[in-house]
C-alpha positions in Angstrom: 0.1 0.0 -0.1 1.0 3.8 -0.4 2.3 5.5 2.7 -0.1 7.9 4.2 1.2 10.8 6.0 0.0 14.3 5.3 -2.8 14.8 2.9 -3.6 18.7 1.5 -6.6 18.5 -0.7 -9.8 19.9 -1.8 -13.0 17.8 -1.0 -15.8 16.5 -2.7 -19.3 17.0 -0.6 -21.7 14.1 -0.5 -24.2 15.0 2.3 -26.5 11.9 1.7 -27.0 10.0 5.0 -27.0 6.2 5.5 -24.9 5.7 2.3 -24.9 1.7 2.0 -22.1 -0.5 0.3 -24.7 -1.2 -2.6 -25.0 2.2 -3.4 -21.2 2.8 -3.3 -20.5 -0.2 -5.7 -23.5 -2.2 -6.8 -23.4 -5.8 -6.4 -23.6 -6.4 -10.4 -20.0 -5.0 -10.4 -18.4 -7.4 -7.8 -17.2 -9.9 -10.4 -13.6 -9.1 -10.3 -11.4 -10.2 -7.6 -8.5 -7.6 -7.9 -9.0 -4.0 -6.6 -8.4 -2.4 -10.0 -11.3 -0.9 -12.1 -13.8 -0.5 -9.5 -13.6 3.4 -9.3 -15.4 3.9 -12.6 -18.3 2.2 -11.1 -18.3 4.1 -7.9 -21.8 5.3 -6.9 -22.8 4.0 -10.5 -26.7 4.3 -10.2 -26.6 7.6 -8.7 -23.9 8.7 -11.1 -25.0 7.5 -14.5 -28.5 7.3 -16.3 -29.6 3.7 -17.6 -28.2 4.7 -21.0 -24.6 5.4 -19.6 -24.7 9.2 -19.7 -23.5 11.0 -16.6 -26.3 12.5 -14.4 -25.2 16.4 -14.1 -26.8 16.9 -10.7 -24.5 14.4 -9.2 -21.7 15.6 -7.3 -18.9 13.5 -9.0 -20.2 14.8 -12.3 -20.1 18.5 -11.1 -16.7 20.1 -12.3 -17.0 22.5 -9.1 -15.8 19.8 -6.9 -12.6 17.8 -7.0 -10.0 16.4 -4.6 -8.8 13.3 -2.5 -11.1 13.8 0.1 -14.8 12.7 0.4 -17.1 14.4 2.8 -20.1 12.2 3.4 -23.1 12.1 5.5 -23.8 10.3 8.7 -23.6 6.4 8.9 -21.5 6.0 5.7 -20.7 2.4 4.7 -23.7 0.6 6.3 -25.2 -2.5 4.8 -23.2 -5.5 3.5 -19.8 -6.2 4.4 -18.3 -6.0 0.9 -14.5 -4.8 0.7 -15.2 -3.8 -2.7 -16.6 -0.4 -1.5 -13.6 0.5 -0.1 -11.5 -0.8 -3.2 -13.9 1.7 -5.5 -13.6 4.7 -3.2 -9.8 4.3 -3.3 -9.6 3.4 -7.0 -11.7 6.7 -7.7 -8.7 8.6 -6.2 -10.1 9.4 -2.7 -7.6 8.8 0.1 -9.8 10.0 3.1 -13.5 9.8 3.9 -14.8 12.2 6.5 -18.2 11.3 8.2 -19.7 11.8 11.6 -20.3 7.9 11.7 -18.9 4.8 10.0 -20.3 1.3 9.8 -17.8 -0.8 11.7 -17.1 -3.2 8.8 -16.6 -0.4 6.3 -14.2 1.2 8.8 -12.0 -1.8 8.9 -12.3 -2.6 5.2 -11.2 1.1 4.6 -8.2 0.7 7.0 -7.3 -2.4 5.5 -6.8 -0.9 1.9 -5.0 2.3 2.6 -8.1 4.3 2.9 -8.7 6.5 5.9 -12.2 7.0 7.5 -11.9 9.9 9.6 -14.8 10.5 12.1 -15.5 14.0 13.3 -18.5 15.5 15.5 -21.7 15.9 13.5 -21.4 19.6 14.1 -17.9 19.6 12.4 -19.4 17.5 9.5 -22.3 20.0 8.8 -19.8 23.0 8.9 -17.4 21.0 6.5 -20.1 20.5 4.2 -21.6 23.9 4.2 -18.0 25.5 3.7 -17.2 23.2 0.6 -20.4 23.8 -0.8 -19.9 27.5 -0.4 -16.0 27.4 -1.6 -15.2 24.2 -3.3 -11.6 25.5 -3.4 -11.4 25.2 0.6 -8.3 23.3 1.5 -8.3 20.5 4.2 -5.1 19.2 5.8 -4.9 15.8 7.4 -1.8 15.0 9.4 -1.8 11.2 10.2 1.0 11.3 12.4 -0.5 14.0 14.4 -4.0 12.8 14.1 -5.4 16.2 13.1 -7.7 17.7 10.5 -6.9 21.2 9.8 -9.1 23.7 8.1 -6.9 26.6 7.1 -9.8 28.8 6.3 -11.2 28.5 9.7 -7.7 28.5 11.3 -8.6 25.5 13.3 -7.4 22.1 13.9 -9.7 19.1 14.8 -8.1 16.1 16.3 -9.4 12.6 15.3 -9.1 9.0 16.8 -7.6 5.9 15.1 -6.5 2.4 16.3 -2.8 2.7 16.9 -2.1 -0.5 15.0 -3.9 0.7 11.8 -2.2 4.1 12.1 1.2 2.6 12.0 0.1 0.3 9.0 -1.0 3.4 7.1 2.1 5.7 8.0 4.4 2.6 6.7 2.3 1.6 3.8 2.0 -1.9 5.4 -0.7 -4.3 4.9 -1.2 -7.2 8.0 1.5 -9.2 6.2 3.9 -6.5 5.6 3.8 -5.5 9.5 4.4 -9.0 10.2 7.4 -9.0 8.0 8.4 -5.9 9.3 8.4 -7.4 12.9 10.7 -10.4 11.6 13.9 -9.9 13.7 11.7 -9.3 16.9 9.8 -12.6 16.3 12.9 -14.6 15.2 14.7 -13.2 18.7 11.5 -14.2 20.8 11.8 -17.6 19.2 15.2 -18.3 20.0 15.0 -17.1 23.4 11.6 -18.4 24.8 11.8 -21.5 26.7 10.5 -24.8 24.9 7.5 -26.9 26.8 5.9 -30.0 25.7 
């Protein structure tokens, strides 16, 4: 995975609440087993008409908005446990999703695939959505090591929580296997020093 340290980006607002994984990536697109190519079908049924033409009123088709941060409504990623939802968001170019609440399974899938689910209060979320809609060029700064979201336009820094192990993995670009490999010397030292019992 890519290392995640500091991201400075504009953001795309998606104020919809209770966005489930079937809306993120519809089930009919789950045939592939590799992570690539899912981004083109992110929010497919909201993004495109039945004839494949982009719906001009959907935010991802609006040229006013761009960036590597998706700011979404409350209860993002609910529904089925499909990991493809995180794949689709990441493959579409997003590195961070901000919401006031994430479904637990989606949160885990996101963290396992290099996508940072950043949880803020409902008050902060609504302020962010209003700020981005008013000024699409608003910059957000996510500092993973410091665990802060900065909004320079507000001159404000907001702390966020993250599991310490997943934080280390994101900072170093590790998946679970990479992390174990990084601990190879410590594991070997433990194995040679521990007493054997049978």
